[in-house]
GURO-553585 format. One line per 4 residues: number of its first residue (from 1); their letters; for each residue x, y, z of N, C-alpha, C, O, CB. Coordinates in pm, whole numbers, padded with zeros to 5 digits, always signed. Glycine has a CB too. Example, Ala and Ser with C-alpha at 12.3 -4.5 7.8 and 13.67 -1.06 7.14 Angstrom:
<rs>
1 = as = +01319:-00569:+00780:+01230:-00450:+00780:+01320:-00330:+00780:+01424:-00332:+00846:+01131:-00447:+00905  +01285:-00225:+00708:+01367:-00106:+00714:+01290:+00003:+00787:+01341:+00114:+00804:+01408:-00060:+00572
</rs>
This chain:
<rs>
1 = mpyt = +04950:-01384:+08447:+05033:-01442:+08342:+05002:-01373:+08208:+04885:-01346:+08177:+05009:-01596:+08332  +05105:-01345:+08128:+05082:-01278:+08000:+04986:-01353:+07910:+04900:-01293:+07845:+05213:-01259:+07928  +05002:-01487:+07906:+04915:-01567:+07820:+04770:-01553:+07862:+04681:-01537:+07778:+04956:-01714:+07824  +04746:-01559:+07993:+04610:-01549:+08045:+04551:-01412:+08016:+04435:-01401:+07977:+04608:-01576:+08196
5 = vtyd = +04632:-01308:+08036:+04584:-01173:+08011:+04546:-01156:+07864:+04440:-01102:+07832:+04690:-01070:+08051  +04633:-01203:+07776:+04608:-01192:+07633:+04482:-01269:+07594:+04399:-01220:+07518:+04729:-01242:+07553  +04469:-01389:+07647:+04352:-01472:+07618:+04225:-01405:+07668:+04123:-01402:+07599:+04368:-01613:+07683  +04232:-01350:+07790:+04114:-01285:+07848:+04073:-01161:+07769:+03956:-01123:+07767:+04141:-01247:+07992
9 = liip = +04171:-01099:+07704:+04139:-00982:+07623:+04087:-01020:+07485:+03996:-00956:+07432:+04262:-00893:+07609  +04144:-01124:+07428:+04109:-01162:+07292:+03967:-01218:+07283:+03892:-01185:+07191:+04208:-01264:+07238  +03929:-01304:+07379:+03798:-01368:+07372:+03684:-01265:+07373:+03597:-01271:+07285:+03780:-01464:+07489  +03681:-01170:+07469:+03575:-01069:+07464:+03579:-00987:+07335:+03475:-00949:+07281:+03586:-00977:+07583
13 = flen = +03701:-00959:+07287:+03714:-00881:+07163:+03651:-00956:+07046:+03577:-00897:+06967:+03862:-00852:+07133  +03680:-01086:+07035:+03623:-01165:+06927:+03472:-01177:+06940:+03400:-01173:+06840:+03686:-01304:+06924  +03425:-01192:+07063:+03281:-01200:+07086:+03213:-01071:+07042:+03108:-01073:+06977:+03251:-01229:+07235  +03274:-00957:+07079:+03218:-00828:+07041:+03220:-00808:+06890:+03126:-00755:+06832:+03294:-00714:+07110
17 = mfiv = +03329:-00852:+06828:+03338:-00841:+06683:+03231:-00925:+06615:+03174:-00883:+06514:+03476:-00883:+06635  +03204:-01043:+06669:+03099:-01128:+06614:+02963:-01060:+06627:+02883:-01061:+06533:+03098:-01265:+06683  +02939:-01002:+06743:+02810:-00935:+06765:+02795:-00817:+06671:+02690:-00799:+06611:+02798:-00888:+06911  +02901:-00736:+06658:+02897:-00620:+06569:+02873:-00665:+06425:+02792:-00605:+06354:+03028:-00539:+06579
21 = sfll = +02943:-00769:+06382:+02927:-00819:+06245:+02785:-00869:+06222:+02726:-00846:+06116:+03027:-00931:+06217  +02731:-00938:+06322:+02594:-00989:+06311:+02495:-00874:+06299:+02405:-00877:+06216:+02559:-01077:+06431  +02514:-00772:+06385:+02424:-00657:+06383:+02434:-00582:+06251:+02332:-00537:+06197:+02454:-00563:+06500  +02557:-00567:+06199:+02574:-00499:+06070:+02503:-00575:+05959:+02441:-00515:+05872:+02723:-00484:+06037
25 = crif = +02513:-00707:+05961:+02445:-00788:+05860:+02295:-00767:+05866:+02228:-00754:+05763:+02478:-00937:+05880  +02241:-00764:+05989:+02098:-00743:+06005:+02057:-00602:+05960:+01951:-00584:+05900:+02057:-00765:+06152  +02142:-00504:+05989:+02114:-00367:+05945:+02111:-00359:+05793:+02021:-00298:+05736:+02218:-00269:+06001  +02209:-00420:+05729:+02214:-00416:+05582:+02095:-00491:+05521:+02044:-00451:+05417:+02346:-00476:+05532
29 = eavt = +02052:-00599:+05586:+01933:-00671:+05538:+01811:-00580:+05545:+01731:-00576:+05451:+01909:-00799:+05621  +01797:-00507:+05656:+01683:-00417:+05672:+01688:-00303:+05570:+01586:-00267:+05512:+01680:-00359:+05814  +01807:-00248:+05548:+01823:-00140:+05452:+01791:-00189:+05310:+01724:-00119:+05234:+01967:-00084:+05458  +01839:-00308:+05277:+01812:-00364:+05144:+01663:-00385:+05124:+01609:-00354:+05017:+01887:-00496:+05126
33 = yfiq = +01595:-00437:+05227:+01450:-00457:+05218:+01379:-00323:+05198:+01288:-00312:+05116:+01396:-00528:+05344  +01422:-00223:+05272:+01359:-00091:+05262:+01376:-00034:+05121:+01280:+00016:+05063:+01420:+00006:+05365  +01497:-00042:+05067:+01523:+00013:+04934:+01440:-00060:+04828:+01385:+00003:+04738:+01672:+00004:+04899  +01432:-00191:+04839:+01366:-00271:+04736:+01214:-00274:+04748:+01145:-00287:+04647:+01418:-00411:+04740
37 = nvsh = +01162:-00261:+04870:+01018:-00286:+04890:+00938:-00171:+04949:+00815:-00176:+04950:+01002:-00402:+04978  +01005:-00067:+04998:+00932:+00039:+05066:+00961:+00178:+05007:+00868:+00257:+04988:+00966:+00038:+05214  +01084:+00207:+04979:+01128:+00344:+04949:+01055:+00410:+04832:+01041:+00532:+04829:+01275:+00344:+04920  +01007:+00332:+04736:+00944:+00388:+04617:+00793:+00365:+04613:+00729:+00389:+04510:+01007:+00328:+04493
41 = rdag = +00735:+00320:+04725:+00592:+00287:+04726:+00518:+00377:+04823:+00577:+00435:+04914:+00570:+00139:+04764  +00385:+00387:+04802:+00306:+00470:+04892:+00254:+00388:+05009:+00274:+00266:+05015:+00189:+00535:+04816  +00188:+00455:+05101:+00143:+00390:+05225:+00045:+00276:+05197:+00056:+00169:+05257:+00078:+00493:+05317  -00048:+00298:+05107:-00146:+00195:+05077:-00083:+00070:+05018:-00120:-00042:+05055:-00250:+00248:+04983
45 = svtr = +00011:+00089:+04928:+00077:-00024:+04864:+00158:-00105:+04965:+00155:-00228:+04963:+00168:+00025:+04752  +00231:-00036:+05053:+00310:-00106:+05153:+00220:-00179:+05251:+00249:-00292:+05291:+00402:-00008:+05228  +00110:-00116:+05290:+00015:-00179:+05383:-00042:-00307:+05325:-00051:-00409:+05394:-00099:-00082:+05418  -00079:-00301:+05198:-00135:-00420:+05134:-00032:-00532:+05123:-00066:-00649:+05139:-00188:-00385:+04995
49 = slsn = +00092:-00496:+05096:+00195:-00599:+05082:+00227:-00667:+05214:+00274:-00781:+05217:+00322:-00539:+05023  +00203:-00598:+05324:+00234:-00653:+05456:+00114:-00714:+05526:+00129:-00779:+05630:+00293:-00546:+05544  -00006:-00694:+05471:-00127:-00741:+05538:-00144:-00891:+05522:-00098:-00952:+05425:-00250:-00668:+05482  -00212:-00950:+05619:-00236:-01094:+05620:-00381:-01130:+05596:-00414:-01247:+05573:-00190:-01154:+05751
53 = tded = -00469:-01033:+05603:-00611:-01061:+05590:-00675:-00969:+05486:-00621:-00864:+05452:-00682:-01044:+05726  -00792:-01011:+05437:-00866:-00927:+05342:-00914:-00799:+05409:-00927:-00696:+05344:-00986:-01004:+05286  -00939:-00807:+05541:-00983:-00689:+05615:-00875:-00581:+05613:-00904:-00462:+05597:-01018:-00726:+05761  -00749:-00624:+05630:-00639:-00529:+05624:-00625:-00470:+05485:-00596:-00351:+05469:-00509:-00596:+05666
57 = ngha = -00647:-00555:+05383:-00635:-00507:+05245:-00739:-00401:+05212:-00717:-00315:+05127:-00648:-00623:+05148  -00853:-00408:+05281:-00960:-00314:+05253:-00949:-00184:+05330:-01031:-00094:+05312:-01090:-00376:+05284  -00848:-00172:+05415:-00832:-00051:+05494:-00785:+00065:+05406:-00683:+00055:+05338:-00732:-00074:+05607  -00861:+00174:+05409:-00826:+00291:+05329:-00728:+00380:+05406:-00745:+00404:+05525:-00953:+00371:+05292
61 = ttpw = -00626:+00426:+05337:-00527:+00513:+05397:-00577:+00656:+05397:-00616:+00708:+05293:-00392:+00502:+05324  -00576:+00719:+05513:-00622:+00857:+05522:-00514:+00952:+05470:-00396:+00915:+05465:-00659:+00893:+05669  -00553:+01073:+05430:-00452:+01170:+05384:-00344:+01196:+05490:-00227:+01211:+05456:-00521:+01302:+05347  -00383:+01201:+05616:-00285:+01224:+05722:-00187:+01108:+05732:-00067:+01129:+05749:-00356:+01244:+05856
65 = eaes = -00240:+00985:+05721:-00152:+00867:+05725:-00056:+00865:+05606:+00062:+00834:+05621:-00236:+00739:+05727  -00107:+00899:+05489:-00023:+00901:+05370:+00087:+01006:+05382:+00202:+00981:+05346:-00108:+00928:+05245  +00051:+01124:+05433:+00150:+01230:+05450:+00255:+01192:+05553:+00374:+01215:+05532:+00082:+01361:+05491  +00212:+01134:+05664:+00306:+01092:+05769:+00398:+00982:+05719:+00517:+00983:+05748:+00231:+01044:+05893
69 = fnri = +00341:+00889:+05643:+00421:+00779:+05588:+00530:+00834:+05495:+00646:+00795:+05505:+00332:+00679:+05512  +00491:+00925:+05406:+00589:+00980:+05312:+00699:+01057:+05385:+00816:+01048:+05350:+00520:+01072:+05211  +00659:+01132:+05488:+00759:+01210:+05562:+00860:+01118:+05630:+00981:+01143:+05624:+00690:+01300:+05667  +00811:+01013:+05694:+00900:+00918:+05762:+00983:+00840:+05662:+01103:+00820:+05681:+00819:+00821:+05850
73 = kcsv = +00919:+00796:+05554:+00990:+00719:+05451:+01104:+00800:+05390:+01214:+00748:+05371:+00892:+00675:+05340  +01077:+00925:+05359:+01181:+01009:+05299:+01293:+01039:+05398:+01410:+01047:+05361:+01121:+01140:+05247  +01255:+01055:+05526:+01357:+01075:+05629:+01447:+00953:+05639:+01569:+00967:+05652:+01291:+01105:+05765  +01389:+00834:+05635:+01467:+00710:+05640:+01557:+00699:+05517:+01672:+00657:+05528:+01375:+00588:+05650
77 = tvrv = +01505:+00737:+05401:+01585:+00732:+05279:+01711:+00818:+05292:+01821:+00775:+05256:+01502:+00779:+05158  +01695:+00938:+05345:+01810:+01027:+05363:+01907:+00969:+05465:+02028:+00976:+05446:+01763:+01168:+05409  +01854:+00910:+05573:+01942:+00848:+05674:+02018:+00729:+05616:+02133:+00705:+05652:+01859:+00803:+05797  +01952:+00656:+05527:+02021:+00544:+05460:+02138:+00595:+05378:+02247:+00538:+05381:+01922:+00465:+05371
81 = fdmm = +02115:+00703:+05304:+02224:+00761:+05224:+02337:+00810:+05314:+02455:+00794:+05282:+02170:+00877:+05137  +02300:+00871:+05427:+02401:+00918:+05523:+02484:+00800:+05576:+02606:+00808:+05586:+02334:+00993:+05640  +02415:+00691:+05609:+02484:+00573:+05659:+02578:+00517:+05554:+02692:+00480:+05585:+02383:+00466:+05703  +02532:+00511:+05429:+02616:+00461:+05322:+02741:+00547:+05305:+02851:+00495:+05287:+02538:+00456:+05192
85 = savl = +02723:+00679:+05312:+02838:+00769:+05299:+02938:+00744:+05410:+03059:+00740:+05386:+02791:+00915:+05301  +02889:+00726:+05533:+02977:+00704:+05647:+03053:+00573:+05633:+03173:+00567:+05660:+02898:+00705:+05777  +02983:+00467:+05590:+03047:+00336:+05574:+03149:+00340:+05461:+03258:+00286:+05473:+02942:+00227:+05547  +03112:+00404:+05351:+03202:+00410:+05235:+03330:+00486:+05267:+03436:+00453:+05213:+03132:+00476:+05117
89 = ksep = +03323:+00585:+05353:+03441:+00663:+05389:+03546:+00577:+05460:+03666:+00595:+05441:+03402:+00781:+05477  +03498:+00482:+05542:+03591:+00404:+05623:+03611:+00262:+05573:+03724:+00214:+05564:+03543:+00399:+05765  +03502:+00194:+05541:+03510:+00053:+05500:+03422:+00031:+05376:+03314:-00027:+05388:+03465:-00043:+05616  +03465:+00075:+05259:+03379:+00069:+05141:+03334:-00070:+05101:+03229:-00086:+05039:+03449:+00130:+05026
93 = yclp = +03413:-00172:+05136:+03378:-00308:+05094:+03288:-00378:+05195:+03259:-00497:+05182:+03503:-00391:+05072  +03243:-00303:+05296:+03149:-00361:+05392:+03007:-00368:+05335:+02927:-00450:+05378:+03149:-00280:+05521  +02978:-00280:+05240:+02843:-00279:+05183:+02823:-00402:+05096:+02901:-00426:+05004:+02819:-00150:+05102  +02718:-00481:+05123:+02698:-00607:+05049:+02647:-00583:+04907:+02586:-00480:+04878:+02598:-00696:+05123
97 = dsll = +02673:-00678:+04820:+02626:-00669:+04682:+02474:-00669:+04674:+02416:-00615:+04580:+02682:-00785:+04599  +02410:-00730:+04773:+02263:-00733:+04775:+02204:-00594:+04786:+02091:-00571:+04745:+02214:-00819:+04890  +02281:-00500:+04842:+02237:-00361:+04852:+02279:-00280:+04730:+02204:-00197:+04681:+02293:-00296:+04979  +02401:-00306:+04681:+02456:-00229:+04569:+02407:-00287:+04437:+02484:-00347:+04362:+02610:-00229:+04574
101 = nvql = +02279:-00268:+04409:+02223:-00323:+04286:+02135:-00219:+04217:+02132:-00103:+04258:+02142:-00450:+04315  +02066:-00262:+04114:+01993:-00168:+04029:+01884:-00094:+04107:+01854:+00022:+04076:+01932:-00240:+03911  +01823:-00159:+04207:+01718:-00090:+04283:+01774:+00030:+04357:+01709:+00135:+04362:+01652:-00186:+04382  +01893:+00015:+04414:+01955:+00128:+04483:+01988:+00239:+04384:+01961:+00356:+04412:+02082:+00083:+04557
105 = wqri = +02046:+00205:+04270:+02079:+00307:+04172:+01954:+00381:+04126:+01956:+00502:+04107:+02152:+00245:+04052  +01845:+00308:+04108:+01721:+00371:+04065:+01666:+00467:+04170:+01614:+00574:+04136:+01617:+00264:+04033  +01679:+00429:+04299:+01632:+00520:+04405:+01718:+00646:+04408:+01665:+00756:+04426:+01636:+00450:+04543  +01848:+00632:+04390:+01935:+00749:+04388:+01900:+00838:+04269:+01893:+00960:+04283:+02084:+00706:+04380
109 = vecv = +01877:+00778:+04154:+01841:+00854:+04034:+01712:+00931:+04057:+01701:+01048:+04021:+01827:+00761:+03913  +01612:+00865:+04117:+01485:+00933:+04143:+01501:+01047:+04241:+01438:+01152:+04227:+01382:+00833:+04196  +01586:+01028:+04342:+01611:+01135:+04439:+01679:+01253:+04371:+01653:+01368:+04407:+01696:+01084:+04555  +01764:+01227:+04275:+01835:+01334:+04204:+01742:+01408:+04109:+01741:+01531:+04107:+01955:+01276:+04128
113 = lhpd = +01666:+01335:+04029:+01589:+01395:+03920:+01441:+01415:+03949:+01381:+01509:+03899:+01603:+01311:+03799  +01381:+01327:+04029:+01236:+01333:+04053:+01203:+01302:+04200:+01129:+01207:+04226:+01162:+01236:+03960  +01254:+01378:+04295:+01231:+01345:+04436:+01085:+01345:+04477:+01046:+01272:+04568:+01304:+01442:+04522  +01002:+01425:+04410:+00860:+01428:+04449:+00791:+01295:+04422:+00692:+01262:+04487:+00788:+01540:+04374
117 = rlgf = +00843:+01217:+04326:+00783:+01087:+04295:+00801:+00988:+04410:+00725:+00892:+04422:+00844:+01031:+04168  +00901:+01012:+04493:+00924:+00926:+04609:+00853:+00978:+04734:+00856:+00915:+04839:+01073:+00915:+04637  +00789:+01094:+04721:+00714:+01148:+04833:+00780:+01265:+04904:+00727:+01313:+05004:+00690:+01042:+04931  +00894:+01312:+04855:+00959:+01427:+04917:+00872:+01551:+04901:+00818:+01578:+04793:+01099:+01449:+04857
121 = dmsa = +00861:+01628:+05009:+00785:+01753:+05007:+00875:+01862:+04953:+00961:+01913:+05024:+00731:+01789:+05149  +00855:+01899:+04827:+00943:+01994:+04763:+00915:+02138:+04803:+00982:+02230:+04756:+00932:+01981:+04615  +00816:+02159:+04889:+00791:+02292:+04943:+00861:+02313:+05076:+00861:+02425:+05129:+00642:+02315:+04959  +00920:+02206:+05131:+00988:+02214:+05260:+01131:+02262:+05242:+01204:+02209:+05157:+00986:+02077:+05332
125 = tevl = +01170:+02360:+05320:+01305:+02417:+05308:+01413:+02314:+05335:+01516:+02311:+05268:+01321:+02535:+05404  +01388:+02226:+05436:+01490:+02127:+05470:+01513:+02029:+05355:+01623:+01975:+05341:+01450:+02051:+05595  +01410:+02005:+05275:+01426:+01917:+05159:+01501:+01990:+05047:+01594:+01936:+04989:+01287:+01868:+05108  +01460:+02111:+05019:+01523:+02189:+04911:+01670:+02214:+04938:+01752:+02213:+04846:+01451:+02322:+04893
129 = dglp = +01705:+02236:+05066:+01844:+02265:+05101:+01923:+02138:+05134:+02039:+02125:+05094:+01848:+02358:+05219  +01860:+02046:+05207:+01933:+01931:+05259:+01952:+01817:+05161:+02058:+01756:+05158:+01864:+01880:+05377  +01850:+01787:+05081:+01859:+01672:+04991:+01971:+01686:+04888:+02047:+01592:+04870:+01728:+01651:+04920  +01984:+01800:+04820:+02096:+01813:+04725:+02232:+01794:+04791:+02320:+01729:+04733:+02090:+01948:+04657
133 = knli = +02252:+01851:+04909:+02380:+01835:+04979:+02407:+01688:+05011:+02518:+01639:+04995:+02381:+01919:+05109  +02302:+01619:+05055:+02313:+01478:+05088:+02353:+01396:+04965:+02439:+01309:+04973:+02182:+01425:+05147  +02289:+01425:+04851:+02315:+01351:+04728:+02454:+01383:+04672:+02523:+01293:+04623:+02208:+01383:+04624  +02494:+01509:+04678:+02627:+01547:+04629:+02735:+01474:+04707:+02833:+01427:+04649:+02647:+01700:+04639
137 = ellg = +02718:+01466:+04839:+02816:+01394:+04920:+02820:+01246:+04885:+02927:+01189:+04867:+02786:+01412:+05070  +02701:+01184:+04874:+02695:+01041:+04843:+02755:+01011:+04707:+02835:+00918:+04694:+02551:+00991:+04848  +02719:+01087:+04606:+02769:+01063:+04471:+02920:+01083:+04464:+02990:+01008:+04395:+02699:+01154:+04371  +02971:+01183:+04535:+03115:+01206:+04536:+03190:+01090:+04598:+03294:+01048:+04548:+03148:+01334:+04611
141 = ilqq = +03136:+01038:+04709:+03201:+00926:+04777:+03191:+00798:+04695:+03285:+00719:+04691:+03139:+00904:+04917  +03078:+00778:+04629:+03063:+00660:+04543:+03168:+00661:+04432:+03225:+00556:+04400:+02921:+00656:+04482  +03193:+00776:+04374:+03293:+00786:+04268:+03433:+00755:+04320:+03515:+00695:+04250:+03291:+00925:+04205  +03461:+00796:+04442:+03594:+00774:+04499:+03614:+00630:+04544:+03719:+00571:+04519:+03616:+00868:+04616
145 = klpt = +03514:+00575:+04611:+03531:+00447:+04678:+03483:+00327:+04598:+03535:+00217:+04615:+03458:+00451:+04808  +03385:+00346:+04511:+03331:+00233:+04433:+03326:+00269:+04285:+03219:+00267:+04225:+03190:+00194:+04484  +03440:+00301:+04226:+03439:+00341:+04084:+03389:+00231:+03990:+03335:+00261:+03883:+03577:+00382:+04042  +03406:+00105:+04030:+03362:-00005:+03943:+03210:-00014:+03935:+03156:-00073:+03842:+03418:-00137:+03993
149 = kmae = +03141:+00045:+04033:+02994:+00042:+04033:+02933:+00159:+03959:+02813:+00160:+03931:+02943:+00040:+04176  +03014:+00259:+03927:+02961:+00381:+03869:+02903:+00361:+03730:+02813:+00435:+03690:+03067:+00485:+03864  +02953:+00262:+03655:+02899:+00237:+03521:+02751:+00202:+03529:+02672:+00247:+03446:+02977:+00123:+03451  +02713:+00121:+03631:+02572:+00082:+03647:+02487:+00204:+03682:+02380:+00224:+03626:+02558:-00026:+03757
153 = lnme = +02537:+00286:+03776:+02463:+00406:+03816:+02453:+00505:+03700:+02347:+00563:+03676:+02530:+00472:+03937  +02563:+00524:+03628:+02562:+00616:+03515:+02463:+00573:+03406:+02400:+00657:+03343:+02701:+00628:+03456  +02451:+00442:+03385:+02357:+00394:+03286:+02213:+00425:+03325:+02133:+00468:+03242:+02373:+00244:+03266  +02180:+00405:+03454:+02046:+00439:+03503:+02021:+00589:+03492:+01911:+00632:+03457:+02028:+00392:+03649
157 = lkis = +02123:+00668:+03522:+02110:+00813:+03509:+02089:+00854:+03364:+02005:+00940:+03335:+02234:+00882:+03565  +02165:+00794:+03274:+02152:+00829:+03132:+02011:+00800:+03082:+01951:+00881:+03011:+02256:+00753:+03048  +01957:+00684:+03118:+01822:+00645:+03074:+01720:+00745:+03127:+01632:+00790:+03054:+01788:+00502:+03122  +01732:+00779:+03255:+01634:+00868:+03317:+01647:+01010:+03265:+01546:+01076:+03238:+01650:+00867:+03467
161 = vsss = +01770:+01058:+03250:+01791:+01195:+03200:+01737:+01208:+03059:+01669:+01305:+03027:+01940:+01233:+03203  +01767:+01111:+02974:+01721:+01115:+02835:+01569:+01117:+02827:+01511:+01196:+02753:+01775:+00995:+02757  +01504:+01029:+02905:+01358:+01023:+02906:+01298:+01150:+02962:+01199:+01201:+02910:+01311:+00903:+02987  +01359:+01201:+03069:+01305:+01319:+03136:+01316:+01443:+03047:+01223:+01523:+03041:+01377:+01343:+03268
165 = ltdv = +01428:+01458:+02981:+01446:+01575:+02893:+01341:+01577:+02784:+01290:+01683:+02748:+01585:+01575:+02831  +01308:+01459:+02732:+01208:+01450:+02626:+01069:+01484:+02680:+00995:+01561:+02619:+01207:+01310:+02563  +01034:+01426:+02797:+00900:+01444:+02852:+00879:+01583:+02911:+00777:+01648:+02887:+00875:+01340:+02958  +00977:+01628:+02988:+00959:+01751:+03064:+00959:+01874:+02974:+00884:+01968:+02998:+01068:+01765:+03168
169 = frni = +01042:+01873:+02869:+01055:+01992:+02786:+00983:+01977:+02652:+01012:+02049:+02556:+01201:+02022:+02761  +00890:+01884:+02646:+00813:+01866:+02523:+00733:+01993:+02491:+00721:+02033:+02375:+00718:+01744:+02534  +00679:+02054:+02596:+00596:+02173:+02579:+00670:+02299:+02625:+00609:+02388:+02684:+00464:+02158:+02655  +00798:+02306:+02597:+00879:+02418:+02644:+00830:+02551:+02587:+00837:+02653:+02656:+01025:+02397:+02606
173 = qdcl = +00781:+02551:+02465:+00733:+02676:+02405:+00613:+02731:+02482:+00602:+02852:+02501:+00697:+02654:+02258  +00525:+02643:+02525:+00410:+02688:+02603:+00454:+02747:+02736:+00399:+02846:+02783:+00312:+02572:+02626  +00554:+02685:+02796:+00605:+02735:+02925:+00666:+02874:+02908:+00644:+02962:+02991:+00710:+02638:+02983  +00741:+02892:+02801:+00803:+03022:+02777:+00699:+03127:+02743:+00708:+03243:+02785:+00906:+03012:+02665
177 = rnns = +00599:+03085:+02667:+00494:+03179:+02628:+00414:+03225:+02749:+00374:+03341:+02758:+00402:+03115:+02524  +00389:+03131:+02842:+00309:+03163:+02961:+00394:+03206:+03080:+00343:+03232:+03188:+00225:+03043:+02999  +00526:+03213:+03058:+00618:+03254:+03164:+00600:+03168:+03288:+00593:+03219:+03400:+00597:+03402:+03199  +00593:+03039:+03268:+00571:+02946:+03380:+00666:+02828:+03370:+00701:+02783:+03260:+00424:+02896:+03383
181 = vtle = +00708:+02779:+03485:+00795:+02662:+03492:+00730:+02562:+03587:+00693:+02596:+03699:+00940:+02701:+03540  +00717:+02438:+03542:+00652:+02337:+03623:+00747:+02284:+03730:+00869:+02301:+03722:+00602:+02222:+03535  +00689:+02220:+03831:+00769:+02160:+03937:+00863:+02054:+03881:+00978:+02043:+03923:+00679:+02099:+04045  +00813:+01977:+03785:+00895:+01871:+03725:+01016:+01930:+03653:+01125:+01873:+03659:+00811:+01788:+03628
185 = qkql = +00997:+02042:+03586:+01108:+02107:+03517:+01211:+02160:+03617:+01331:+02148:+03595:+01056:+02221:+03428  +01162:+02219:+03726:+01253:+02270:+03829:+01336:+02157:+03889:+01456:+02172:+03911:+01174:+02342:+03938  +01270:+02045:+03917:+01340:+01932:+03976:+01446:+01877:+03881:+01557:+01844:+03923:+01242:+01822:+04013  +01412:+01867:+03755:+01508:+01815:+03657:+01630:+01906:+03647:+01743:+01858:+03642:+01442:+01801:+03519
189 = lqgl = +01607:+02037:+03644:+01718:+02131:+03635:+01805:+02124:+03761:+01927:+02131:+03754:+01665:+02273:+03614  +01741:+02110:+03876:+01817:+02095:+04000:+01898:+01966:+03999:+02012:+01963:+04044:+01722:+02098:+04122  +01838:+01859:+03946:+01908:+01732:+03937:+02029:+01740:+03845:+02135:+01684:+03876:+01815:+01625:+03888  +02013:+01809:+03733:+02125:+01827:+03640:+02236:+01910:+03705:+02355:+01886:+03682:+02078:+01894:+03509
193 = eilh = +02197:+02008:+03787:+02297:+02088:+03859:+02374:+02001:+03958:+02495:+02016:+03973:+02230:+02206:+03932  +02302:+01911:+04028:+02368:+01819:+04121:+02470:+01734:+04048:+02583:+01718:+04095:+02264:+01729:+04191  +02432:+01679:+03934:+02523:+01596:+03856:+02643:+01677:+03806:+02756:+01627:+03803:+02449:+01532:+03738  +02618:+01801:+03767:+02727:+01888:+03722:+02825:+01916:+03834:+02947:+01913:+03814:+02672:+02020:+03666
197 = rcqm = +02773:+01943:+03953:+02860:+01973:+04067:+02940:+01850:+04110:+03047:+01863:+04169:+02776:+02024:+04186  +02888:+01732:+04080:+02962:+01608:+04109:+03052:+01566:+03993:+03118:+01462:+03999:+02864:+01494:+04141  +03055:+01648:+03889:+03134:+01619:+03769:+03090:+01487:+03704:+03173:+01409:+03656:+03283:+01613:+03804  +02962:+01464:+03705:+02907:+01341:+03648:+02828:+01365:+03521:+02804:+01272:+03444:+02820:+01272:+03748
201 = lsqi = +02787:+01487:+03497:+02699:+01515:+03383:+02767:+01480:+03251:+02704:+01420:+03164:+02658:+01662:+03383  +02894:+01517:+03236:+02966:+01487:+03113:+02987:+01335:+03097:+02989:+01284:+02985:+03101:+01559:+03110  +03002:+01265:+03209:+03020:+01119:+03204:+02894:+01051:+03153:+02900:+00955:+03077:+03056:+01063:+03342  +02781:+01104:+03195:+02653:+01043:+03156:+02628:+01064:+03007:+02577:+00975:+02940:+02536:+01103:+03239
205 = vkv = +02664:+01181:+02957:+02648:+01209:+02815:+02732:+01115:+02730:+02694:+01079:+02619:+02685:+01353:+02785  +02847:+01075:+02783:+02940:+00990:+02709:+02909:+00843:+02721:+02962:+00763:+02644:+03079:+01014:+02755  +02822:+00803:+02819:+02799:+00661:+02844:+02741:+00594:+02721:+02715:+00474:+02722:+02704:+00640:+02964
</rs>
């Protein structure tokens, strides 16, 4: 019977949609927690925040553990940005407001201007080549799909760029005299290039 066939098809479809929606909610909760509580912290800090005993708090993080933690954390950060780009392309309003807040904008700003502060290995080729491409794609999609949120991101960028330009180039004469450029200066210039390629640099100056 047509009614029975339609009913038999609709019920599993609705059940699957409920499961998918539930899983997406849980994924976004995990991503939000990661951005707010893990992405900008080191291994020791995260361990202490998750520990239940004084014995755990006293555990010293080895250099190998710290390096492994940063590598995994930064890999997850990039995957989060990739996921956001994919979701924004198809369903931009699926991303919850709990994720689209100042903590996320600050992590994006740090990845653009000061990735080493988050633990990115700036000597790794995959970071030097892959991270800028990842950020350019994300920023471009954010401008297209969530233009109302860009004012918040631009404000965080303006604050960071202004502060960084003052701090990083305070001793520019010494750098020129010694023919040397610091890692922080290189990162800032690369970050400004990323913003320029996304056509955001002029917007930030005007904010």
